[in-house]
C-alpha positions, 0 to 999 in steps of 0.5 A: 536509506538504509533500513533498520532490523525488522521488529518483532511486536505485537499485531494491532488488533485491527491489522487483518490484511491476508491479501496475498503479498506482491513480490519483493519490495513492492508488498512495501507498497502494496501493504502501505496501500491497504493500510485499514481495518480489512473487516468485511462490509466496511470498506474504509475500516478502521482509520490507522492511528499513530500506535498502529502506523508506528506498528507497521513502519517498525514491524518492516524495520522503516522506522524504531518502535521507540519512535514518536509518531505525532498526529502531524506524521499520521495525517500526512502519511495517509494523504500520501496514501490516498494520493498514490491510491488514484494511480491504482485506480489509472490501472483500472481505466481511471483518468489520470489525476493531475492533482494526487501526481502533484501532491506526491511529486511535492511529497518526495521533494520533502523526503529528500528522495532521490535515485543512486545507481551504483551506491556503496550500500546496494541500494538505489534508493535514498531519503534525506528524511528521518522518522515517517517522512523518511519511511513513506520516502523509501515507500514512494521511491519504490512506487516509482521504481515499479512505475518506471519498469511497469510492475506498477501495473500489476496492482489493482484494487479488490472490486469486492465493495467490503474490501477494498484491499491492494493487491498485485495482480498475478494473472497473465492477461491482467484481469484479476478482481479479487485480492483472494480468490480463497475471500473475496473472490470466493464471496463473490462467486457465493452472489453470483449463485444466489443470484442467479438461484432467486433469478431461476 
């Protein structure tokens, strides 16, 4: 799938993802997994709307800014996101979620996702679908390739209960806990300090 030119679009008010980006195309997957408000203290945040989903996809060159996003397109995209999340939790020790895996494989088939070796356009990922399904198919293809080459294992969910953003763990021993040490990590240190003071 050939991506459209990235478009500069007005940013929705509730898009506040300040998590450091993942390397390369994995940032596309990380951003999709973290598609919510990110307001501290509200782990769910404001749910994406058709308008904010269109903004997010268009700003990454996956759909045209004028494309209509239907409610059912949004619902399907969020089901894919929610099925990818248990696969991140597997990296953190949770058991494999067979239902989520089955749904993701079915979603990939719906988009016509296939991997191409030595294609003329240089992209290993191709999808037949267009619009939201085509865009999400591109994200799924990137996620599947990351699982094959081991990069997927670096995805984590922030340990801050008021955040829940997905981040790419760059620590050597894969022990990262916070999406950002300057925000969630710092808040955790402050909490720990206050708890020690209270105990003393």
